[in-house]
C-alpha positions in Angstrom: 0.0 0.0 0.0 1.1 3.5 -0.8 0.0 6.6 1.2 -0.4 10.1 -0.1 -2.2 13.0 1.6 -3.9 10.6 4.0 -5.3 8.3 1.3 -4.1 4.8 0.6 -3.5 3.4 -2.8 -2.8 -0.3 -3.8 -0.2 0.6 -6.4 1.8 3.5 -7.8 -0.5 3.7 -10.9 -3.6 4.1 -8.8 -1.8 6.8 -6.7 -0.9 8.7 -9.9 -4.4 8.4 -11.3 -5.8 9.5 -7.9 -3.8 12.7 -8.2 -4.3 13.5 -11.9 -7.1 11.3 -13.0 -10.6 12.5 -14.0 -11.9 14.6 -16.8 -10.5 18.0 -15.9 -7.3 17.8 -13.8 -4.9 17.2 -16.7 -6.7 19.9 -18.8 -6.1 22.4 -15.9 -2.5 21.3 -15.6 -2.1 21.7 -19.4 -3.3 25.3 -19.3 -1.0 26.1 -16.3 2.1 24.5 -17.8 3.6 27.7 -19.1 1.4 30.3 -17.5 0.1 31.7 -14.2 -3.6 32.2 -14.7 -6.5 33.8 -12.8 -9.6 31.9 -12.2 -11.6 33.7 -14.9 -8.7 33.1 -17.4 -8.9 29.4 -16.7 -12.7 29.5 -17.2 -12.3 31.1 -20.6 -9.7 28.5 -21.7 -12.0 25.7 -20.5 -15.5 26.9 -21.3 -17.0 23.4 -21.0 -16.2 23.1 -17.3 -18.7 24.3 -14.7 -17.7 26.9 -12.1 -18.3 24.4 -9.3 -16.2 21.7 -10.9 -13.4 24.1 -11.7 -13.4 25.3 -8.2 -13.4 21.8 -6.7 -10.6 20.6 -9.1 -8.4 23.6 -8.2 -8.9 23.0 -4.5 -8.0 19.3 -5.0 -4.9 20.0 -7.1 -3.8 22.6 -4.5 -4.4 20.2 -1.6 -2.3 17.6 -3.5 0.5 20.1 -4.0 0.2 20.2 -7.8 -0.8 23.9 -8.0 -0.4 26.9 -5.8 -2.9 29.6 -5.2 -1.7 33.1 -4.7 -4.2 35.7 -3.3 -3.6 39.4 -3.7 -5.5 41.4 -1.2 -3.7 44.8 -1.4 -6.6 46.5 -3.3 -10.1 45.4 -4.3 -11.2 43.5 -6.2 -9.6 40.4 -4.8 -7.1 38.8 -7.3 -6.3 35.1 -7.2 -3.7 33.4 -9.4 -2.9 29.8 -10.0 0.3 28.2 -11.1 2.1 24.9 -11.0 4.3 24.1 -8.0 7.7 22.6 -8.3 6.0 19.2 -7.6 3.4 20.0 -10.2 6.1 20.7 -12.8 7.3 17.1 -12.4 4.1 16.2 -14.2 4.9 18.1 -17.4 6.7 15.2 -19.1 3.6 13.0 -18.4 1.3 15.8 -19.7 3.4 16.2 -22.8 3.1 12.5 -23.6 -0.7 12.7 -23.2 -0.6 15.8 -25.6 1.5 14.0 -28.1 -0.8 10.9 -28.0 -3.9 13.1 -28.4 -2.3 14.8 -31.5 -1.4 11.3 -32.9 -5.1 10.2 -32.6 -6.3 13.5 -34.2 -3.8 13.1 -37.1 -4.5 9.4 -37.7 -8.3 9.7 -37.0 -8.2 6.4 -35.1 -11.8 5.3 -34.6 
């Protein structure tokens, strides 16, 4: 058994998928790979995601140490930015392989 953030996983693959699995986490990481973005910028880049889902996924990724949330309170309105942590950046080779495979599928129209 492997433990991460208080959860137990039977193998390293289930641990990895527990952190980045699901429909939206890799998409969020993809959009943050070269950029620090505000919440609304992320919403514009991922228009199919609901506000609730985006908020929950961001909180989960932050809790798992993949992204960091920086709040600027010096003057209204409140400004919140999201970016990858050093730990989150270790996922970039994995995300790149997923991107490359997705492009392969598009180019070869595998049905």
